[in-house]
C-alpha atoms as an extended CHARMM CRD file, in Angstrom:
* protein
*
       116  EXT
         1         1  MET       CA            -82.8230000000       43.9250000000       55.7590000000  PROA      1               0.0000000000
         2         2  ASN       CA            -79.7560000000       41.8270000000       54.9480000000  PROA      2               0.0000000000
         3         3  GLU       CA            -77.9590000000       42.2500000000       51.6680000000  PROA      3               0.0000000000
         4         4  THR       CA            -74.6920000000       42.6040000000       49.8340000000  PROA      4               0.0000000000
         5         5  ILE       CA            -74.0570000000       46.2380000000       48.9890000000  PROA      5               0.0000000000
         6         6  ALA       CA            -70.5290000000       46.3230000000       47.5410000000  PROA      6               0.0000000000
         7         7  GLU       CA            -67.5960000000       44.1060000000       46.5450000000  PROA      7               0.0000000000
         8         8  THR       CA            -64.0060000000       45.2700000000       46.0870000000  PROA      8               0.0000000000
         9         9  GLY       CA            -61.0720000000       42.8520000000       45.8210000000  PROA      9               0.0000000000
        10        10  ASN       CA            -60.7730000000       40.9200000000       49.0640000000  PROA      10              0.0000000000
        11        11  GLU       CA            -63.5490000000       42.8680000000       50.7670000000  PROA      11              0.0000000000
        12        12  ILE       CA            -67.3280000000       42.7990000000       50.6770000000  PROA      12              0.0000000000
        13        13  THR       CA            -69.7650000000       45.1300000000       52.4070000000  PROA      13              0.0000000000
        14        14  ILE       CA            -72.9900000000       43.6020000000       53.6760000000  PROA      14              0.0000000000
        15        15  LYS       CA            -75.9660000000       44.9460000000       55.5820000000  PROA      15              0.0000000000
        16        16  ILE       CA            -77.4530000000       43.2870000000       58.6410000000  PROA      16              0.0000000000
        17        17  ASN       CA            -80.5220000000       45.1100000000       59.9830000000  PROA      17              0.0000000000
        18        18  ASP       CA            -79.4410000000       48.2890000000       58.1890000000  PROA      18              0.0000000000
        19        19  VAL       CA            -75.9200000000       48.1900000000       59.6810000000  PROA      19              0.0000000000
        20        20  ALA       CA            -73.1730000000       48.1150000000       57.0220000000  PROA      20              0.0000000000
        21        21  TRP       CA            -70.4930000000       45.5460000000       57.8400000000  PROA      21              0.0000000000
        22        22  SER       CA            -67.1530000000       45.1840000000       56.0840000000  PROA      22              0.0000000000
        23        23  VAL       CA            -65.9440000000       41.5830000000       55.6410000000  PROA      23              0.0000000000
        24        24  LYS       CA            -62.2380000000       41.4440000000       54.7760000000  PROA      24              0.0000000000
        25        25  ARG       CA            -60.1180000000       38.5060000000       53.6300000000  PROA      25              0.0000000000
        26        26  VAL       CA            -56.6600000000       39.2690000000       55.0430000000  PROA      26              0.0000000000
        27        27  ASP       CA            -53.1900000000       37.8560000000       55.6190000000  PROA      27              0.0000000000
        28        28  PRO       CA            -53.0930000000       35.6450000000       58.7540000000  PROA      28              0.0000000000
        29        29  ASN       CA            -50.7070000000       38.1390000000       60.3750000000  PROA      29              0.0000000000
        30        30  HSD       CA            -53.1160000000       41.0840000000       59.9640000000  PROA      30              0.0000000000
        31        31  ALA       CA            -53.6410000000       43.0420000000       63.1880000000  PROA      31              0.0000000000
        32        32  GLY       CA            -57.4200000000       42.6420000000       62.8800000000  PROA      32              0.0000000000
        33        33  LEU       CA            -57.0700000000       38.8810000000       63.4550000000  PROA      33              0.0000000000
        34        34  TYR       CA            -55.5210000000       39.3210000000       66.9070000000  PROA      34              0.0000000000
        35        35  VAL       CA            -57.6350000000       39.3750000000       70.0620000000  PROA      35              0.0000000000
        36        36  ASN       CA            -55.7620000000       40.0960000000       73.3020000000  PROA      36              0.0000000000
        37        37  GLY       CA            -52.5180000000       39.1090000000       71.5880000000  PROA      37              0.0000000000
        38        38  VAL       CA            -53.8610000000       35.7780000000       70.3220000000  PROA      38              0.0000000000
        39        39  ALA       CA            -54.0490000000       35.0820000000       66.5780000000  PROA      39              0.0000000000
        40        40  CYS       CA            -57.4310000000       33.8980000000       65.2630000000  PROA      40              0.0000000000
        41        41  VAL       CA            -58.6260000000       32.6360000000       61.8700000000  PROA      41              0.0000000000
        42        42  GLY       CA            -61.5750000000       35.0270000000       62.0390000000  PROA      42              0.0000000000
        43        43  THR       CA            -62.6550000000       37.9600000000       64.1870000000  PROA      43              0.0000000000
        44        44  THR       CA            -65.6790000000       40.2210000000       64.5040000000  PROA      44              0.0000000000
        45        45  TRP       CA            -65.3450000000       43.8000000000       65.7330000000  PROA      45              0.0000000000
        46        46  PRO       CA            -68.8650000000       45.1130000000       66.4710000000  PROA      46              0.0000000000
        47        47  ALA       CA            -67.7650000000       48.6540000000       67.3760000000  PROA      47              0.0000000000
        48        48  LYS       CA            -66.2600000000       49.0410000000       63.8820000000  PROA      48              0.0000000000
        49        49  ALA       CA            -68.7470000000       46.7030000000       62.1280000000  PROA      49              0.0000000000
        50        50  GLU       CA            -65.7990000000       44.7680000000       60.6690000000  PROA      50              0.0000000000
        51        51  ILE       CA            -65.1460000000       41.0650000000       60.1820000000  PROA      51              0.0000000000
        52        52  TYR       CA            -61.6680000000       39.7170000000       59.3460000000  PROA      52              0.0000000000
        53        53  ILE       CA            -61.1030000000       36.2980000000       57.7750000000  PROA      53              0.0000000000
        54        54  ALA       CA            -57.6080000000       34.7650000000       57.4400000000  PROA      54              0.0000000000
        55        55  ASP       CA            -56.8390000000       34.0160000000       53.7860000000  PROA      55              0.0000000000
        56        56  ASN       CA            -54.7850000000       30.8630000000       54.4360000000  PROA      56              0.0000000000
        57        57  GLN       CA            -57.7760000000       28.5990000000       55.1600000000  PROA      57              0.0000000000
        58        58  ALA       CA            -59.0440000000       25.7650000000       53.0110000000  PROA      58              0.0000000000
        59        59  PRO       CA            -62.3670000000       26.6740000000       51.3570000000  PROA      59              0.0000000000
        60        60  SER       CA            -64.4280000000       24.4280000000       53.6630000000  PROA      60              0.0000000000
        61        61  LYS       CA            -62.7430000000       25.8470000000       56.7750000000  PROA      61              0.0000000000
        62        62  MET       CA            -63.1680000000       29.4200000000       55.4750000000  PROA      62              0.0000000000
        63        63  LEU       CA            -66.9040000000       28.8260000000       55.0310000000  PROA      63              0.0000000000
        64        64  LEU       CA            -67.1920000000       27.6330000000       58.6440000000  PROA      64              0.0000000000
        65        65  THR       CA            -65.1680000000       30.6130000000       59.8750000000  PROA      65              0.0000000000
        66        66  ILE       CA            -67.3650000000       33.0570000000       57.9450000000  PROA      66              0.0000000000
        67        67  ARG       CA            -70.5210000000       31.4290000000       59.3370000000  PROA      67              0.0000000000
        68        68  HSD       CA            -69.1190000000       31.6990000000       62.8580000000  PROA      68              0.0000000000
        69        69  GLU       CA            -68.1720000000       35.3640000000       62.4770000000  PROA      69              0.0000000000
        70        70  LEU       CA            -71.5030000000       36.2110000000       60.8300000000  PROA      70              0.0000000000
        71        71  ALA       CA            -73.2800000000       34.6740000000       63.8230000000  PROA      71              0.0000000000
        72        72  HSD       CA            -71.4180000000       37.1670000000       66.0470000000  PROA      72              0.0000000000
        73        73  ALA       CA            -72.4560000000       40.0330000000       63.7540000000  PROA      73              0.0000000000
        74        74  PHE       CA            -76.0970000000       38.8890000000       63.6370000000  PROA      74              0.0000000000
        75        75  LEU       CA            -76.1880000000       38.5450000000       67.4260000000  PROA      75              0.0000000000
        76        76  ASN       CA            -74.8120000000       42.0590000000       67.7250000000  PROA      76              0.0000000000
        77        77  CYS       CA            -77.3870000000       43.4940000000       65.3090000000  PROA      77              0.0000000000
        78        78  THR       CA            -80.4490000000       41.5940000000       66.4990000000  PROA      78              0.0000000000
        79        79  GLN       CA            -80.1780000000       41.2770000000       70.2780000000  PROA      79              0.0000000000
        80        80  ILE       CA            -80.9480000000       43.7100000000       73.0520000000  PROA      80              0.0000000000
        81        81  ARG       CA            -78.2440000000       42.6010000000       75.4750000000  PROA      81              0.0000000000
        82        82  ALA       CA            -74.7920000000       41.0580000000       75.5540000000  PROA      82              0.0000000000
        83        83  PRO       CA            -74.7530000000       37.4780000000       74.1960000000  PROA      83              0.0000000000
        84        84  GLU       CA            -72.5330000000       36.1120000000       76.9750000000  PROA      84              0.0000000000
        85        85  SER       CA            -75.5880000000       35.3760000000       79.1120000000  PROA      85              0.0000000000
        86        86  PHE       CA            -78.0050000000       33.8680000000       76.5820000000  PROA      86              0.0000000000
        87        87  SER       CA            -79.9470000000       30.8150000000       77.6710000000  PROA      87              0.0000000000
        88        88  GLU       CA            -80.2060000000       27.6690000000       75.5930000000  PROA      88              0.0000000000
        89        89  GLU       CA            -83.7360000000       28.6760000000       74.5470000000  PROA      89              0.0000000000
        90        90  GLU       CA            -82.5280000000       32.0980000000       73.3760000000  PROA      90              0.0000000000
        91        91  ILE       CA            -79.7400000000       30.5370000000       71.3200000000  PROA      91              0.0000000000
        92        92  CYS       CA            -82.1880000000       28.0610000000       69.7540000000  PROA      92              0.0000000000
        93        93  GLU       CA            -84.5470000000       30.9240000000       68.9170000000  PROA      93              0.0000000000
        94        94  PHE       CA            -81.6730000000       32.8810000000       67.3720000000  PROA      94              0.0000000000
        95        95  VAL       CA            -80.7750000000       29.8960000000       65.1680000000  PROA      95              0.0000000000
        96        96  ALA       CA            -84.4200000000       29.4260000000       64.1780000000  PROA      96              0.0000000000
        97        97  LEU       CA            -84.8440000000       33.1010000000       63.2630000000  PROA      97              0.0000000000
        98        98  HSD       CA            -81.4610000000       33.8910000000       61.7120000000  PROA      98              0.0000000000
        99        99  GLY       CA            -79.6110000000       30.6400000000       60.9810000000  PROA      99              0.0000000000
       100       100  GLY       CA            -80.8050000000       30.4280000000       57.3810000000  PROA      100             0.0000000000
       101       101  GLN       CA            -79.7850000000       34.0230000000       56.6980000000  PROA      101             0.0000000000
       102       102  VAL       CA            -76.3250000000       33.4000000000       58.1660000000  PROA      102             0.0000000000
       103       103  MET       CA            -75.8640000000       30.3190000000       55.9700000000  PROA      103             0.0000000000
       104       104  ARG       CA            -77.0180000000       32.0590000000       52.7610000000  PROA      104             0.0000000000
       105       105  LEU       CA            -74.9630000000       35.1870000000       53.4040000000  PROA      105             0.0000000000
       106       106  ALA       CA            -71.8680000000       33.0750000000       54.1660000000  PROA      106             0.0000000000
       107       107  GLU       CA            -72.1960000000       31.4230000000       50.7530000000  PROA      107             0.0000000000
       108       108  VAL       CA            -72.4150000000       34.8590000000       49.0830000000  PROA      108             0.0000000000
       109       109  ILE       CA            -69.2970000000       36.0460000000       50.9200000000  PROA      109             0.0000000000
       110       110  VAL       CA            -67.2880000000       32.9290000000       50.0460000000  PROA      110             0.0000000000
       111       111  GLU       CA            -68.3080000000       33.3330000000       46.4280000000  PROA      111             0.0000000000
       112       112  ALA       CA            -67.2140000000       36.9920000000       46.4670000000  PROA      112             0.0000000000
       113       113  ILE       CA            -63.9300000000       36.8500000000       48.4140000000  PROA      113             0.0000000000
       114       114  GLY       CA            -63.1590000000       33.2200000000       49.1980000000  PROA      114             0.0000000000
       115       115  ASN       CA            -61.6670000000       32.0430000000       45.9240000000  PROA      115             0.0000000000
       116       116  ARG       CA            -59.0490000000       34.7160000000       45.2830000000  PROA      116             0.0000000000
């Protein structure tokens, strides 16, 4: 089941397949936005069930970033193996099964934390 379970300031907690994920809108210099020393506009940390979104993005760019990071979270919560080796057919099936949910949930997150 996928749902919003709490909103506080620049953070929203969502559930994807009964896993609670924290989505945080943060300063672009926040440590959570760095992967191997490289700054990103969004990151997903499956081990902590956390998503970080840089707060200096235009609304349309932020929506795309949130969609991208949610796709990582959905892959983590719905797949049996690591996504690095998915075939084209598996990716298409993922989009068919979960793409609509990712899009709808991204809109909810932008509404909750994107306009602050």
